[in-house]
C-alpha positions in Angstrom: -4.2 13.6 -6.0 -4.0 10.7 -3.5 -2.1 7.4 -3.8 -2.7 3.9 -2.6 -0.4 1.0 -2.0 -1.7 -2.1 -3.7 -0.8 -5.7 -2.9 -0.7 -8.5 -5.5 -2.9 -11.5 -4.9 -2.3 -13.9 -7.8 -3.0 -11.9 -10.9 -5.1 -9.3 -9.1 -4.1 -6.1 -7.3 -5.9 -4.7 -4.3 -5.6 -2.0 -1.7 -5.7 -3.8 1.6 -3.9 -1.2 3.6 -6.1 0.1 6.5 -5.6 2.7 9.2 -8.2 0.9 11.3 -10.5 -2.1 10.7 -12.7 -0.4 8.1 -10.9 2.6 6.5 -8.6 2.2 3.6 -5.3 4.1 3.8 -4.5 6.7 1.1 -1.3 8.8 0.9 -0.8 12.4 -0.1 2.5 11.7 -1.9 4.3 8.8 -3.7 7.1 9.2 -1.2 4.7 8.6 1.8 3.4 5.5 0.1 6.9 4.3 -0.6 7.9 4.8 3.0 5.0 2.7 4.1 6.1 -0.1 1.8 9.7 0.3 3.1 8.5 0.1 6.7 6.6 -3.1 5.9 9.6 -4.7 4.2 11.9 -3.8 7.1 9.4 -5.3 9.6 9.1 -8.5 7.5 12.9 -8.9 7.3 13.2 -8.5 11.1 10.6 -11.2 11.5 12.5 -13.5 9.1 9.6 -13.5 6.7 9.9 -13.9 2.9 8.6 -11.1 0.7 8.7 -10.1 -2.9 9.0 -6.3 -3.5 7.2 -6.9 -6.8 4.0 -7.8 -4.9 3.5 -4.1 -3.9 2.9 -1.1 -6.1 1.8 2.5 -5.7 -1.1 3.7 -7.8 -2.7 7.2 -8.1 -6.3 7.5 -7.0 -7.9 9.8 -9.6 -11.2 10.6 -7.9 -10.7 11.8 -4.4 -14.5 12.4 -4.0 -15.0 8.7 -4.4 -12.9 8.1 -1.2 -15.1 10.2 1.1 
């Protein structure tokens, strides 16, 4: 199973994490996805940006074949 990080936009959630300009990022484990969120939060804090940790969540992606 793969996992994706989703970001909240109003009442909607979407995977907007990309490893380049067109390919969505998926993670092999929840821990890898959580590390990605932690890295983002750390970078935002260093830049003095506001954030809400509740705007990010990790969701399983059930059908890996749909990602290829």
